[in-house]
ZALUM-162524 format. One record per residue (C-alpha): residue in three letters; x, y, z. Coordinates in steps of 0.5 Angstrom, whole numbers. Each point is the difference from the previous one (the first is absolute). Example, Ala and Ser with C-alpha at 12.3 -4.5 7.8 and 13.67 -1.06 7.14 Angstrom:
REM residues 2
   type    east   north      up
    ALA      25      -9      16
    SER       2       7      -2
//
This chain:
REM residues 537
   type    east   north      up
    MET     -38     -29     -52
    LYS      -8       1       1
    ARG      -3       6      -2
    GLY      -1       5       6
    GLU       6      -3       3
    TRP       5       6      -2
    PRO      -5       5       2
    ALA      -1      -3       7
    LEU       7       0       1
    VAL       1       7      -2
    ALA      -6       2       5
    LEU       4      -4       5
    LEU       6       4      -1
    THR      -4       6       0
    LEU      -3      -1       7
    PHE       7      -2       3
    PHE       3       6      -3
    LEU      -6       4       3
    VAL       0      -3       7
    ALA       8       0       0
    PHE       0       8      -2
    VAL      -6       2       4
    THR       2      -4       7
    TYR       7       0       1
    SER       6       5      -2
    HIS       6       0       5
    LEU       7       1      -2
    GLY       5      -4       4
    GLU       6       3       3
    ASP       5      -6      -3
    ALA      -2       2      -7
    PHE       3       6       0
    ILE       7      -3       2
    THR       0      -3      -7
    PHE      -3       6      -3
    ARG       7       4       2
    TYR       4      -6      -2
    THR      -4       1      -7
    ARG       1       7       0
    ASN       7       0       1
    PHE       1      -6      -5
    ALA      -4       4      -5
    ASP       5       6       1
    GLY       6      -4      -1
    MET       2      -1       7
    GLY       0      -7       0
    LEU      -5      -5       4
    VAL       2       4       7
    PHE      -4       4       5
    ASN       5       5       1
    ALA       5       2      -5
    GLY       7      -4       0
    GLU      -3      -5       5
    ARG      -1      -7      -3
    ILE      -5      -4       5
    GLU      -6      -4      -2
    GLY      -5       3       4
    TYR      -6      -2      -4
    SER      -3      -7      -1
    ASN      -3       0      -7
    LEU       5       1      -5
    LEU      -5      -1      -6
    TRP      -5       4       2
    LEU       5       6       1
    LEU       2      -1      -7
    ILE      -7       0      -3
    LEU      -1       6       3
    THR       6       4      -2
    PRO      -2       1      -7
    PHE      -6       4       3
    GLU       4       4       4
    TRP       4       2      -7
    ILE      -6       2      -3
    GLY      -3       4       6
    VAL      -5      -4       3
    ARG      -1       0       7
    LEU       2      -6       3
    HIS      -5      -1       5
    VAL      -5       0      -5
    VAL       3      -5      -5
    ALA       2      -5       5
    ARG      -8       0       3
    ILE      -2      -1      -8
    LEU       5      -5      -1
    SER      -2      -4       6
    THR      -8       1      -2
    LEU       2      -3      -7
    SER       4      -6       4
    PHE      -6      -1       4
    ALA      -5       0      -6
    GLY       5      -5      -4
    VAL      -1      -5       6
    VAL      -7       0       0
    VAL       0      -1      -8
    ALA       5      -6       1
    GLY      -5      -3       6
    TRP      -6       1      -5
    TRP       5      -3      -6
    TYR       2      -6       5
    ALA      -8      -2       2
    ARG      -2       1      -7
    ARG       5      -5      -3
    THR      -1      -5       5
    ALA      -7       0       1
    GLN      -4      -7      -1
    ARG      -6       0      -4
    GLU      -4      -1       6
    ASP       2       6       3
    HIS      -5       6       1
    GLY       2       7      -2
    TRP       0       3       7
    LEU       6      -5       2
    ARG       4       2      -6
    TRP      -1       7       2
    TRP       1      -1       8
    LEU       8       0      -1
    PRO       1       7      -3
    VAL      -5       3       4
    ALA       3      -2       6
    ILE       7       2      -2
    ALA      -3       7      -1
    MET      -3       0       7
    GLU       6      -2       3
    PRO       1       6       6
    TYR       8      -1       1
    LEU       1       1      -8
    HIS      -5       6       1
    TYR       4       3       6
    HIS       7       0      -4
    ASP      -3       2      -7
    ASP       1       7       1
    ARG       6       0       5
    GLY       5       1      -6
    LEU       4      -6       2
    GLU       1      -6      -4
    THR      -4      -5       4
    VAL      -6      -1      -4
    SER       4      -1      -7
    TYR       5      -5       4
    ALA      -7      -4       2
    ALA      -3       1      -6
    ALA       7      -3      -4
    LEU       0      -6       5
    ALA      -7      -2      -1
    GLY       0       2      -8
    ALA       6      -5       0
    LEU      -4      -5       3
    PHE      -7       0      -4
    VAL       4       0      -6
    LEU       4      -6       2
    ALA      -6      -4       3
    GLY      -5       2      -6
    GLY       5      -3      -5
    GLY       2       7      -3
    ARG       7       2      -3
    VAL       6      -2       4
    TRP       4       6      -2
    VAL      -6       5       2
    ALA       0      -4       7
    GLY       8       1       1
    MET       0       7      -2
    LEU      -6       1       6
    ALA       5      -4       4
    SER       6       4      -2
    ALA      -4       7       2
    ALA      -2      -3       7
    THR       7      -2       1
    LEU       3       8      -2
    LEU      -6       3       4
    ARG       1      -3       7
    PRO       7      -3       3
    GLU      -4      -6       3
    GLY      -3      -1      -7
    ILE       4      -5      -2
    GLY      -2      -4       6
    PHE      -7       0      -2
    VAL       1      -2      -8
    ALA       3      -6       3
    PRO      -7      -3       1
    LEU      -2       2      -7
    VAL       6      -4      -3
    LEU      -2      -6       4
    VAL      -7       0      -4
    ALA       3       1      -7
    VAL       5      -6       2
    LEU      -7      -4       2
    ASP      -4       2      -6
    GLU      -1      -6      -5
    ASP      -1       5      -5
    VAL       7       3       0
    ASN       6      -4      -1
    MET       6       1       4
    LYS       3       4      -5
    ARG      -5       5       0
    ALA       0       0       7
    ALA       7       2       1
    LYS      -1       6      -5
    PHE      -5       2       5
    ALA       4      -1       6
    ALA       6       3      -4
    LEU      -3       7      -1
    PRO      -1       2       7
    LEU       6      -3       2
    ALA       4       4      -5
    ALA      -3       6       3
    PHE       2      -1       7
    VAL       7      -2      -2
    MET       1       6      -4
    GLN      -3       5       5
    LEU       4      -4       5
    LEU       6       2      -4
    PHE      -2       7      -1
    ARG      -1       1       8
    LYS       7      -3       1
    SER       4       5      -5
    TYR      -4       6       1
    TYR      -2       0       7
    GLY       6      -5       3
    ALA      -5      -4       3
    TRP      -4      -7      -1
    ILE      -6       2       4
    PRO      -4       6       0
    ASN       1       5       5
    THR      -7       1       1
    MET       0      -8       2
    LEU       5       2       5
    ALA      -4       6       3
    LYS      -6      -4       1
    HIS       2      -7       2
    ALA      -4      -2       6
    THR      -3      -6       3
    GLY      -6      -3      -3
    LEU      -7      -1       2
    SER      -1      -5       6
    ALA      -5      -6      -2
    ASP      -6       4       5
    GLN       1       6      -4
    LEU       0      -3      -7
    ILE      -7      -4       3
    GLY      -2       7       2
    LEU       1       3      -7
    THR      -4      -5      -3
    CYS      -6       1       5
    SER       0       7      -1
    HIS       0      -1      -8
    ALA      -7      -4       1
    PHE       4      -6       0
    VAL       0       1      -8
    PRO       8      -3       0
    LEU      -2      -6       4
    LEU      -6      -1      -5
    GLY       4       1      -6
    PHE       5      -5       3
    LEU      -5      -5       1
    GLY      -3       1      -7
    CYS       7      -1      -3
    VAL       1      -6       3
    ALA      -7      -3      -2
    GLY       1       3      -7
    CYS       6      -5      -1
    THR      -5      -5      -1
    ILE      -3       3      -6
    PRO       4      -2      -6
    HIS      -1       6      -4
    LEU       1       5       5
    ARG       6      -4       4
    LYS       6       5      -3
    LEU      -4       6       3
    ALA      -1      -3       6
    LEU       7      -3       1
    GLY       3       7      -2
    SER      -5       4       5
    LEU       2      -5       5
    LEU       7       1       0
    MET       0       7      -1
    LEU      -4       0       7
    VAL       5      -4       3
    THR       5       4      -2
    SER      -3       6       2
    ALA      -1      -3       7
    VAL       7      -2       1
    PHE       2       7      -2
    SER      -4       3       5
    LEU       2      -4       5
    ARG       8       2      -2
    ALA      -1       7      -1
    GLY      -7       2       0
    SER       0       4       7
    LEU       0       7      -4
    LEU      -7       1       0
    ASN       0       7      -2
    GLU      -3       2      -7
    SER      -5      -5       1
    PHE       2      -7      -2
    ARG       5       3      -6
    TYR       4      -7       2
    LEU      -6      -4      -1
    ILE      -3       2      -6
    ALA       3      -6      -4
    ALA      -5      -4       4
    MET      -7       4      -2
    ILE      -1      -2      -7
    PRO       1      -7       2
    SER      -4       0       6
    VAL      -6       3      -5
    VAL       2      -6      -5
    GLY      -1      -5       6
    VAL      -7       2       2
    TRP      -2       0      -7
    LEU       3      -7      -1
    LEU      -4      -2       7
    VAL      -6       2      -4
    GLN       1      -4      -6
    VAL       1      -6       5
    LEU      -7       1       3
    ARG      -3       1      -7
    LYS      -4      -6       1
    TRP      -4       3       5
    ARG      -7       3      -2
    ALA       2       6       4
    CYS       7       1      -3
    TRP      -2       7      -3
    ALA      -2       2       7
    VAL       6      -3       3
    GLY       4       4      -5
    VAL      -4       7       2
    VAL       2      -1       7
    LEU       7      -1      -1
    LEU       0       5      -5
    VAL      -2       5       5
    LEU       5      -2       5
    ILE       6       2      -5
    PRO      -2       8       0
    THR      -1       0       8
    THR       6      -4       2
    ILE       2       6       5
    PHE      -4       0       7
    ARG      -2       7       2
    GLY       2       3       7
    GLU       6       1       4
    GLY       0      -7       3
    GLU       5      -6      -1
    ALA      -2      -1      -7
    SER       2       6      -3
    LYS       6       1       5
    TYR       5      -1      -6
    PHE      -3       7      -3
    ARG       2       4       6
    GLY       4       6      -3
    ASN      -4       0      -6
    GLY      -6       4       1
    ASP      -2      -1      -7
    ALA       0      -8       0
    PRO      -7      -1       2
    ARG      -2       3      -7
    SER       3      -6      -3
    GLN      -7      -4       2
    LEU      -3       1      -7
    LEU      -7       1       3
    ALA       2       5       5
    ARG       3       4      -5
    LEU      -6       0      -4
    VAL      -5       2       5
    GLU       4       4       5
    ALA       7       3      -2
    PRO      -1       2      -8
    THR      -3       6      -3
    TRP      -4      -1      -7
    ASN       3       7      -2
    LEU       4      -3      -6
    ALA       2       7      -1
    GLU       4       1       6
    ARG       2      -7       0
    TRP       3       1      -7
    ARG       4       6       3
    TRP       2      -4       6
    PHE       3      -5      -5
    PHE       5       5      -3
    HIS       1       4       6
    ASP       7       0       3
    PRO       0      -3       7
    VAL      -2       5       6
    TYR       2      -4       6
    ILE       5       2       5
    ASN       6      -4      -3
    ALA      -1       4      -7
    GLU      -1       7       3
    ALA       6      -1       4
    GLY       4      -2      -6
    ARG      -3       7      -3
    TRP       2       4       6
    VAL       7      -3      -1
    ALA       1       2      -7
    ARG      -3       7       2
    ASN       4       1       7
    LEU       6      -4       0
    PRO       7       2      -3
    GLU       1      -4      -7
    ASN       5      -6       0
    ALA      -2       0       8
    SER       1      -7       3
    ILE      -6      -2       3
    GLY      -1      -6       5
    ALA      -7      -3      -1
    ASP      -4      -6       3
    GLN      -6       1      -6
    ILE       4       1      -6
    GLY      -5      -2      -5
    GLN      -5       6      -2
    LEU       5       5       5
    GLY       6      -2      -5
    PHE      -4       0      -6
    TYR      -3       7       1
    ALA       6       3       3
    GLY       4      -1      -7
    GLU       6      -3      -2
    HIS       5       5       2
    GLN      -2      -2       7
    ARG       5      -6       3
    ILE      -5      -4       4
    PHE       3      -4       5
    ASP      -5      -6       2
    LEU       0      -1       8
    LEU      -3      -7      -1
    GLY       5      -3      -5
    LEU      -4      -1      -7
    ALA       5       5      -3
    ASP       6      -1       4
    ARG       4      -7       1
    GLU       3       1       7
    ILE      -7       1       3
    ALA      -3      -5      -4
    ARG       5      -5       3
    HIS       1       2       7
    GLY      -6       5       1
    LEU       1       8       2
    THR       5       1       6
    MET       2       7       3
    LYS       7      -1      -3
    TYR      -2      -1      -7
    LEU      -4       6       0
    ALA       5       4       3
    GLU       5      -2      -6
    ARG      -5       1      -5
    SER      -2       7       3
    PRO      -6       2      -4
    ASP      -1       7       0
    TYR      -8      -1       2
    LEU      -4      -5       3
    MET      -7      -1      -2
    ILE      -4      -5       5
    GLN      -7      -2       0
    THR      -4       0       6
    ASN      -7       0       3
    ASP      -3       7      -2
    GLY       0       2       8
    THR      -6       4      -1
    ASP      -2      -1       7
    PHE       7       2       3
    TRP       4       4      -5
    PRO       4       4       2
    ARG       1      -1       7
    ASP       4      -6      -1
    TRP       4       0      -7
    ARG       3      -7       1
    MET      -6      -4      -3
    GLN       1      -7      -1
    PRO       2      -2      -7
    SER      -5      -4      -4
    VAL       6      -5      -1
    ALA       1      -4       7
    SER       8      -1      -2
    LEU       1       7      -1
    ARG      -2       2       7
    PRO       6      -2       4
    ILE       4       4      -4
    THR      -4       6       0
    GLN       0       0       7
    SER       7      -1       1
    PRO       5       6       3
    ASP       5      -1      -6
    PHE      -6       1      -5
    THR      -2       7       4
    ALA       7       2       0
    LEU       0      -1      -8
    TYR      -7       2      -2
    HIS      -5       5       3
    PRO      -7       0      -3
    ARG      -1       6      -4
    TRP      -7      -1      -3
    PHE      -6      -4       0
    VAL      -4      -1      -6
    ARG      -7      -2       0
    SER      -6      -1      -4
    ARG      -6       5       0
    VAL      -4      -6       0
    THR       0      -2       7
    SER      -6      -4       1
    LEU       2      -5      -6
    LEU       8       0       0
    LYS       3      -1       7
    PHE       7       0      -2
    GLY       5       6       0
    PHE       8       1      -1
    VAL       5       2       5
    VAL       5       4      -4
    TYR       7       0       4
    GLU       6       4      -2
    LYS       7      -2       1
    GLY       3       4       5
    ALA      -2       1       8
    ARG      -6       3       2
    LYS       2       8       2
    ASP      -4       3       5
    GLY      -6       4      -2
    ASP      -1      -4      -6
    GLU      -7      -2      -1
    ILE      -3      -6      -4
    GLU      -4       3      -6
    GLU      -7      -3      -1
    VAL      -1      -1      -8
    TRP      -7      -1      -3
    VAL       0      -3      -7
    GLY      -5      -3      -5
    VAL      -7       1      -2
    ASP      -5       2       6
    GLU      -5      -6       2
    GLU      -5       2      -4
    GLU       4       0      -6
    PHE       3      -7       2
    GLU      -7      -3       1
    ARG      -3       3      -7
    LEU       6      -3      -3
    TRP       0      -7       4
    ARG      -6      -2       2
    VAL      -6       5      -2
    GLN      -6      -1       3
//
């Protein structure tokens, strides 16, 4: 390593941490489903959401197991999850730098070797997921790290371990490991025996998890996959996504194809190309679940950046190659168009998602008050879902059965003694397979129902029948059978009405009696405190 490279790498990582810390910190709802499983597992109840109910309502076994020791020693899970995610992000930046340096040609300029790690560090979708508490960034980092190690001539067992981690971090991980196996088989420097050793590690991890799932949960397929099954994206939707990403995926695809003509970069180009194709096929089959801001497309993000770098390599003979590289580098952190138009329609419902655009976050959204940002990083969530869970812990009977359509933060903060009946099926097999019906709801007969709705500030309390946020629940809550079984008892809403436009209608079992009034409950911090915690000016 040349003198000065280590300081430069440390400076890059320091800048990355500063940008990620200052500009984005927003916990995801689904992370708290995993946190509740982790807490129950650490407490000796097993890998369950409710005591005694063996249902696989998580989709990140390895992430859950990694978090468990921290629960044992009392570290707050949402803090350690984001720290581990950030370390994974830093690791893949280092892996990109290692690969670029290892394969650099004598005629390469220094900036060309640094382009790849810088671009990875600026990738906005990784920034978006980095602080959400989920396995998403670690999963993308494991896949990309395995690709870099294989393509860069590193140790096969290291690549195998990373591929095994990806297999255990996401159910679809084994499908994205398959292109890496092909890269190992086609590698002239790796004989078939060593390639088989690489493939054996993720395959063994996959088979072991499959056998565990069948023996422990009685099913071959995760319940989450059944609950979240959906038709895939249409071709025009996929094209629309590419356009809204400032054409970076398309440029990456072209760069991977062109990069296959460069002998010393061919393995990286082939592996990245196959991963992009796999991601496209996966999206067309199961990618219509566009909530959580492209969580299911995360495996394509780093290969897209790699493809753009390969495009720069192909154009390296141009005298203005450095200028082309700068232009393409600027495209990476600006891959989400602003505004309410067609390009941003995939973020509808995620009000914070436009901040994934790095330049916008640096200029508009963040505060540079590091003390407040530091406090917010460690602060427990103050969103309506978490506040509703705390309200449950304080006001509803212990061991009550509660049906809810938002089981993450609500279920975690309600406490492990409350039995949460998942109305959307993530933690319920029957609903995952067939959807919620009035008949099944009557059979389960939870003591209370907590259904998220639009806040209804403009018309509350004239019409308590506010529409549930989840469209599939609306016919049920409006049916006569439902009103015969449950009546609205409380409306739990946030004090932060200008930003948090959701509340929870709490239904109590039993018919509504004459004279019963719906009690309006205000929870959480006030607007001024929320502003100070989240986006202090």
